[in-house]
C-alpha positions in Angstrom: -48.5 -11.7 71.0 -47.1 -15.4 69.9 -50.8 -16.4 69.9 -51.7 -13.2 67.7 -48.7 -13.8 65.2 -49.5 -17.4 65.1 -53.3 -16.3 64.1 -52.1 -13.7 61.8 -49.9 -16.6 60.1 -52.8 -19.0 59.8 -55.0 -16.1 58.5 -52.2 -15.4 55.5 -51.9 -19.3 55.0 -55.8 -19.3 54.2 -55.5 -16.2 52.1 -53.0 -17.6 49.8 -54.2 -21.2 49.6 -50.9 -22.8 51.5 -51.4 -25.8 53.8 -49.1 -26.7 56.7 -47.0 -29.8 55.0 -44.2 -31.5 56.8 -41.0 -31.0 54.8 -38.7 -34.0 54.0 -35.4 -33.9 55.6 -32.0 -33.7 53.0 -29.8 -36.6 53.3 -32.5 -38.7 54.7 -34.6 -41.6 52.6 -36.9 -39.9 50.1 -40.6 -40.6 50.4 -41.9 -43.7 48.1 -44.7 -42.7 45.5 -46.4 -43.9 42.3 -47.9 -41.6 40.0 -49.6 -42.1 36.4 -47.3 -39.6 33.6 -49.4 -38.0 30.7 -49.4 -41.2 28.9 -51.2 -43.2 31.1 -47.9 -44.8 32.3 -47.3 -45.7 36.0 -43.9 -44.5 37.5 -42.8 -45.8 40.9 -39.8 -44.0 42.7 -38.5 -47.3 43.5 -38.1 -47.9 39.7 -35.5 -45.8 39.6 -33.2 -46.9 42.5 -29.6 -47.0 41.2 -30.1 -43.5 39.4 -30.2 -40.1 40.3 -34.0 -38.6 40.0 -34.5 -35.0 39.9 -38.2 -34.0 40.6 -39.4 -30.7 39.2 -42.5 -29.1 40.5 -44.0 -27.4 37.1 -47.2 -25.4 36.3 -46.8 -23.8 33.1 -49.0 -21.0 33.8 -46.6 -19.8 36.4 -44.6 -16.7 35.5 -41.5 -18.2 37.7 -42.1 -21.3 35.4 -42.3 -19.3 32.1 -39.0 -17.8 32.8 -37.4 -20.7 32.9 -39.2 -22.3 29.8 -39.4 -19.3 27.3 -36.1 -18.8 27.8 -35.1 -22.4 27.3 -33.3 -22.7 30.6 -35.1 -25.7 31.6 -35.0 -27.7 28.8 -31.3 -27.1 28.5 -31.0 -28.4 31.4 -33.2 -31.0 31.1 -31.3 -31.9 28.2 -27.7 -31.6 29.9 -28.2 -33.7 32.6 -30.5 -36.5 31.7 -28.6 -39.6 31.1 -28.2 -43.0 31.7 -27.6 -42.0 35.3 -30.2 -39.2 36.1 -33.7 -39.5 35.5 -35.8 -36.0 35.0 -39.7 -36.2 36.5 -41.7 -32.8 36.5 -44.7 -33.6 38.7 -47.8 -31.3 38.6 -49.6 -31.0 41.6 -52.5 -28.6 40.5 -55.9 -29.3 41.8 -58.4 -29.7 38.8 -60.1 -26.0 38.3 -57.2 -24.3 39.3 -54.1 -22.9 37.8 -51.9 -25.0 35.6 -54.5 -28.0 35.6 -54.8 -29.8 32.2 -56.1 -32.9 30.7 -53.6 -35.4 29.8 -53.8 -34.6 26.1 -53.4 -30.9 26.9 -50.5 -31.8 28.9 -48.6 -33.3 26.0 -49.4 -30.4 23.7 -47.8 -28.2 26.3 -44.9 -30.3 26.6 -44.4 -30.5 22.8 -44.9 -26.6 22.5 -42.6 -25.9 25.3 -39.4 -28.5 23.7 -39.4 -29.7 27.3 -37.5 -32.9 27.9 -38.4 -34.5 31.2 -38.3 -38.1 31.4 -41.9 -38.1 32.8 -44.7 -35.4 33.4 -46.4 -37.0 36.0 -49.7 -36.2 37.1 -50.4 -35.4 40.9 -53.8 -33.6 40.8 -54.9 -34.6 44.4 -51.8 -33.5 46.0 -50.9 -36.3 47.5 -46.8 -36.7 46.3 -46.9 -32.8 46.8 -48.0 -32.7 50.1 -45.7 -35.6 50.8 -42.4 -33.8 49.8 -43.7 -30.7 51.3 -43.6 -29.0 47.7 -44.2 -25.3 48.2 -43.5 -23.6 44.7 -43.4 -23.9 41.1 -40.5 -24.6 40.5 -39.4 -26.6 43.5 -36.9 -28.8 42.9 -35.5 -31.9 44.6 -32.5 -34.5 43.9 -32.6 -37.9 45.1 -29.4 -40.2 44.7 -29.0 -44.0 43.7 -29.2 -45.4 47.1 -32.6 -43.4 47.4 -31.5 -40.5 49.6 -32.7 -36.8 49.4 -29.4 -35.0 48.6 -30.9 -31.8 47.4 -34.1 -29.5 47.5 -35.1 -26.3 46.9 -34.8 -23.4 44.2 -33.6 -24.0 41.0 -31.0 -21.0 41.1 -30.1 -18.2 43.4 -31.9 -15.6 41.5 -35.8 -15.2 43.2 -37.5 -13.4 40.0 -39.5 -14.0 37.0 -37.1 -12.2 34.5 -35.1 -14.2 32.4 -32.6 -11.6 31.8 -31.4 -12.5 35.3 -30.6 -16.5 34.1 -27.1 -15.7 32.7 -25.6 -14.2 36.0 -27.5 -16.9 38.2 -26.0 -19.9 40.1 -27.9 -23.4 39.0 -28.4 -24.7 42.4 -29.2 -28.0 40.6 -26.9 -28.4 38.2 -24.0 -27.6 40.8 -25.7 -30.2 43.3 -26.0 -33.0 40.6 -22.2 -32.0 39.2 -20.6 -32.4 42.7 -23.1 -35.5 43.9 -21.6 -37.4 40.7 -17.8 -36.7 41.5 -18.7 -38.1 44.9 -18.4 -34.5 46.3 -20.3 -32.6 49.1 -23.2 -30.8 48.1 -23.0 -27.3 49.6 -25.9 -25.7 49.9 -28.1 -29.0 50.1 -30.6 -27.1 51.2 -32.1 -23.5 49.7 -35.4 -21.5 49.7 -37.5 -22.5 46.7 -39.3 -19.6 45.0 -42.0 -19.4 42.4 -45.7 -19.6 42.6 -47.3 -21.4 45.2 -48.5 -25.3 44.3 -52.1 -25.0 43.5 -53.3 -27.7 45.8 
């Protein structure tokens, strides 16, 4: 029976394009990475040691991402949380030819149109960093503290829908987690189940 279930899970993963990935552990060191942004500038996670780093897996074509951008929710969060202490990195792991993949110049057009305000939009079309972190959905959120430890990972909020009308009644996990972290308080929950479109590796 267990073998049959395993085969069914494997078949579902193949149909949905899901791959096996080892997730990073909360409260452990966040994996180092280097990526280039949409303007050709290289970013290393190590460059931001001493700051909080928010990682947002993004795909502007995903309806769950549209929920947060078309409503202005994500931009508001970026604006409210970005500071001298906080860096916001949007990461796109869509492979070339798949939904959400765009050339850098088009990415910059989309950022301008959406009025998005990340510190940088990082290109991960090979999926290396997405696989490293076990990013499963867009959005999938991670928070790294100034010591380089992953202190939150999971959903942006507790309303796993693509209806923007749900946002006002939702609990924003990212905002709450960072607020507690900045006050030196424990983050609870420190890990939640992400929701959204599958990352298009």
